[in-house]
C-alpha positions in Angstrom: 0.1 -0.1 -0.1 1.5 3.3 -0.6 1.1 5.6 2.3 2.3 8.8 0.9 5.9 8.2 2.0 7.6 6.6 -1.2 7.0 3.3 0.9 5.4 0.1 -1.3 4.9 -2.0 2.1 3.2 -5.0 -0.6 6.8 -5.1 -3.0 9.2 -3.6 -1.3 10.1 -7.0 0.2 12.5 -8.9 -1.3 11.9 -11.8 -0.4 8.0 -10.8 -2.1 9.0 -10.0 -5.2 11.2 -13.3 -5.8 7.9 -14.9 -4.7 6.3 -13.3 -7.3 8.9 -13.7 -9.9 8.8 -17.8 -9.2 5.7 -17.5 -9.2 5.0 -15.9 -12.8 7.9 -18.3 -13.7 5.4 -21.7 -12.8 3.0 -20.3 -15.8 0.9 -18.8 -12.9 0.4 -15.3 -15.0 0.1 -17.1 -19.0 -2.8 -18.7 -17.8 -5.3 -15.1 -17.8 -3.0 -14.1 -21.1 -3.7 -17.4 -22.6 -7.4 -17.9 -21.8 -8.5 -13.8 -22.8 -6.8 -15.0 -26.9 -8.5 -18.0 -26.1 -11.4 -19.5 -28.9 -14.8 -19.5 -27.9 -15.9 -21.6 -25.6 -17.7 -24.5 -25.9 -19.9 -24.4 -23.0 -21.9 -26.8 -21.2 -25.8 -27.4 -20.4 -29.2 -25.8 -21.7 -29.7 -22.3 -23.8 -31.8 -20.3 -22.0 -32.6 -17.2 -23.9 -32.2 -14.1 -22.0 -32.7 -10.5 -22.3 -30.8 -7.1 -21.1 -31.3 -3.5 -21.9 -28.6 -1.8 -23.6 -27.8 1.4 -25.3 -28.2 1.4 -28.6 -24.3 2.8 -29.4 -22.9 0.1 -27.2 -25.5 -2.0 -28.9 -24.3 -1.1 -32.7 -21.1 -1.5 -32.1 -21.0 -4.3 -30.1 -22.6 -6.5 -33.4 -20.1 -4.9 -35.4 -17.1 -6.2 -33.4 -18.3 -9.3 -32.7 -19.0 -9.5 -36.2 -15.3 -8.7 -36.4 -14.0 -11.6 -33.5 -15.4 -15.5 -35.5 -12.9 -16.6 -32.9 -13.9 -15.8 -29.7 -17.7 -14.7 -30.0 -19.0 -16.5 -33.1 -20.0 -13.6 -35.0 -22.4 -12.6 -33.2 -23.2 -10.8 -29.7 -25.0 -13.5 -28.0 -21.5 -15.4 -28.6 -19.7 -12.0 -27.4 -22.1 -11.9 -24.1 -22.0 -15.1 -23.1 -17.4 -15.1 -23.8 -17.5 -12.4 -22.2 -19.3 -13.7 -19.2 -17.1 -16.8 -19.2 -14.0 -13.7 -19.0 -15.6 -11.9 -16.1 -16.4 -16.2 -13.7 -11.7 -15.9 -15.0 -13.0 -18.8 -17.6 -13.9 -20.9 -15.3 -13.3 -24.9 -16.5 -16.3 -26.0 -14.6 -18.1 -24.1 -17.0 -17.3 -25.5 -20.6 -18.5 -29.2 -22.5 -16.4 -31.6 -20.9 -14.0 -33.5 -24.2 -17.1 -36.4 -24.6 -19.8 -34.3 -24.7 -21.9 -33.1 -27.7 
């Protein structure tokens, strides 16, 4: 925490810095980066129609963007929303279909 005195208590300690570096080297820091570039998730479970209220300019811009990002959204607004919700839930693998599910 920055106390205003120039001390940044959370990372000043050399041991803490070494632990963070070791954690990153073990691959833990890559997980989020890799998932952010992930392809469209194959989500498990039945589908449900859900509606949201959204301002028109945001919806229009989102639909255009979704159409250009087919790998993550399937080219649709619905796919974009699903991808963003999965991202918001920290890319929870329990929401994905198992390899043997169709």
